[in-house]
C-alpha positions, 0 to 999 in steps of 0.5 A: 137071761143068757143061760149060757153066760150064766153058766160061764159066769158061775164057773168063772166064780168057782161055783158048783153046777147046781147054782145055775139051776137055782138061779134059773128057778128064781128067774122062772118064778118071775123075780125082779132081781138077784136080791130076791134069790134067798137060797143063793149066797149073798156074795154071789148075788152081788157079783151076778148083779154086777156081771150078768144082766137079768135079761138079754133084752132092753125094754124100749117102750110099752103100750097098753090097749083098752082091752088090757093087751100090753105090747112091749118093744125090746132091743137086743144087745146088738140093736135089733128091734122086736115086739112081744104081746101079752093078751089077757082074756076073761072067762066067758061064763063067769067073767073071772080072770081067764088065760094069759097068753103071750105072742112071742117073736122068733126073729127080728123082722121077717125075711118072707115078706107076706104082702098083708103083714106089717112085719114083712115091711121091716128089714130082716135082722136075724134069728133070736137066740134061745135066751132072747125068746125066753126073755120075752116070756119072762118080761111078762111073767114078772108082771103076772102068771102066764099060761099060753104061748103062741109063736105068732109074733115077728118072724118065721119060727121054722127058720129058727127052729133050734132056738124055738124048740130050746126055748119051748123046753124051758117054758113049762118052768115059767108056767106054760105047758107044751100043750098050751104052746103053738108054733105058727108057720107060713108052711115051711115044710122042713120045719113042720116035718121036724116039729112032727118028730119032736117029742114035745106035744106042741101045737101047729098052726098053718098060715094059709090065707088063700084056697088056691095057689095063684092067689096065695103066691100073690099074698105069700111069696113062699107059696112058690117054694112050698105050694098049698097042696104040699103044705096041707099034706104036711099038716095031715102028716103032722096030725097022723104022727102027733094026733094034735089038731092043726089050726089054720090061720086065714086072714079075711081080706075084703074082695080078695079071699072072702067070697063064698066060692073061696070058702067052698074051695077052702072046705074042699081042701081041708075037709076029711077025705073019707066020711069016717076020717078025723077032722084034722084042721080047725080054721081061725078066721082072722079079721084084718087089722089095718097096716100100711098095706093096700088091703081092707078088712072083710065085713062082719057079715062076710066073715060070718057067711064064710064061717057058715059055709065052711061049717056046712061043708065039714070044716070047723071054724072060729072067728079070732077075737081081735086084741090090741088093735088100738096099739098096733098089737093085733095079728099082722101089725107088729113092725117095731115102728118106734125102733131105733136105727138097727144094724144092716140086715143079714141076708135071708139065706143066713137064717139057721134051722133050715134043712 
């Protein structure tokens, strides 16, 4: 829902300011229409139905994977495509329903063109508004309760941090606490520094994908602007300020970044500096999900050996459970392939939120 337009519509109808809060509380609960908002006057509900869409996004397609993952393709009011994913998990011990995590987009497309990521092959559209970010979460909230959110969909969240943080302020109303919200970045240091100053206890994830600069620059051109050592330093400073462990995302590319020597180099980069120092980083090893790039994924054996090497040298590591691969909903696969023709892209330099 366009919250600014909601306030303007209510004011134009002579309604008191508290009506906006009433409507938002119903929307955050996941209601499917104004008719269900029983403490809002019937006449006002009818006017809102005519004047204000419940969502700022149009659903253009939906796909469901064998593992229960759902991917939704949306279109903004000006024709920009984006995708969002709902990931369903089961409790590992009991098999009962576990967390419900949504992977949301902060931009339509992405201007940073990481070579292994399908989103980077799209035309960059624009930053998404606060309401467009929230409406991704609300789409799935109308299906079922959700309790985790990761900004790991399309786009670089730090290039749209004002709208990302404004959306995060509202996520607890939907059922997603700040401590269960993670913002992922390729290493945009001004954004990391701003996030460290933010009072909300949000989590930080760094996309590294290489243990040294030459390779990382080949995979991620942004490394020329923010080199690896500086990004890791910013992660340590984030921990010092927030006392929140930093996740490190590392996609496993066969013969590219998965050798034993590279695991040792990554361990040297991330391990505690002194024996008694806290463990700042936890590495998430990500099995590569097929895209149109020339890369292949590392074998299970290679991933297991890489993880063992990290842990033997003092760095905690896990292997990410792949969800939604069969519907191109897994990490790095979002590309809005069924997109309509969208308006010409804005220049990457038009992204806001960069200091």
